[in-house]
N, C-alpha and C positions, 0 to 999 in steps of 0.2 A: 772735910766737914764744913769749912767756911764757904766753900763753893756751893754746897747743898743749901746752906742757909741763905746765901745771896740769890740762888735760883728760886727758892721758896718765896722770897720777897719780890723779885722783879719779873719772873716768868709769867705769873698770872696777869699782871697789868700789860705786858707786852703782847702776849698771845691771847688775851681775853676776847678780842673781837673775832678770833678764829674758832672759838669754842661754841657749842650749842647754846641757845638762848636760856635754857633751863640752868645750865652751868653758870652763865653770866649773872643770873639773878640770885642764885642761892649759895654757891660755893665760895666766892670771894669773901663773904662776910665771916666765914669760918676759919680764915687764915689769921695768924697772930696779929698782924698790923691793924686790920679793920676791927678785930675783936677788942683790941686795946683802945682803939678810937671810940668804940661803943661805950666802953667804961668811962672814958675821959669826957667825951662831948655828946654821947648819944642821947643823954637825957635832955639836951638843949633843943634838939630838932626831932620832931615826930616824922621820921622817915623810915622807909623799909630798908634802907642801907644799913641801919644800925640795929644790933641785937639788943634784946632786953639786958640790962646790966647783970642779972643773975646768970643768964645764958652765956654772956660774954665772959664772965669770970670762970664758968665751967669750961668753956672752950680754951681759954688761956691755961687753965689747970691741966687739961688733957694734953695740950701742946708741951707744956713744961715737963709733965711726967714722961711723955714720949721721948722728948729730947734727952732728958736725964737718963732714961733707960737705955737709949741708944748709946750715949756716952759711956755708960757703965759697961755695956757689952764690948764696945770698941776698946776701952782701956783694959778690960779684963783679958781680951784676946791678945792685945799687944804686950801686956806685962806678964802674961801667963806662960 
């Protein structure tokens, strides 16, 4: 699981230049790191790199719910 989290953090930045331009413009801002940056400093800079704070909070909530759901399934399968 820790490998998946590390891949989620580092793979988009390493392979970002190989992906289509639409992906480079839209998808990285929906990852947890840039979404939390949008909450912390996005209001300081009017840039298309940052999401609106409400959208960033929703993105982080979806990631949190997804990872907690995944952890529940993995632990239930392991302990069951």
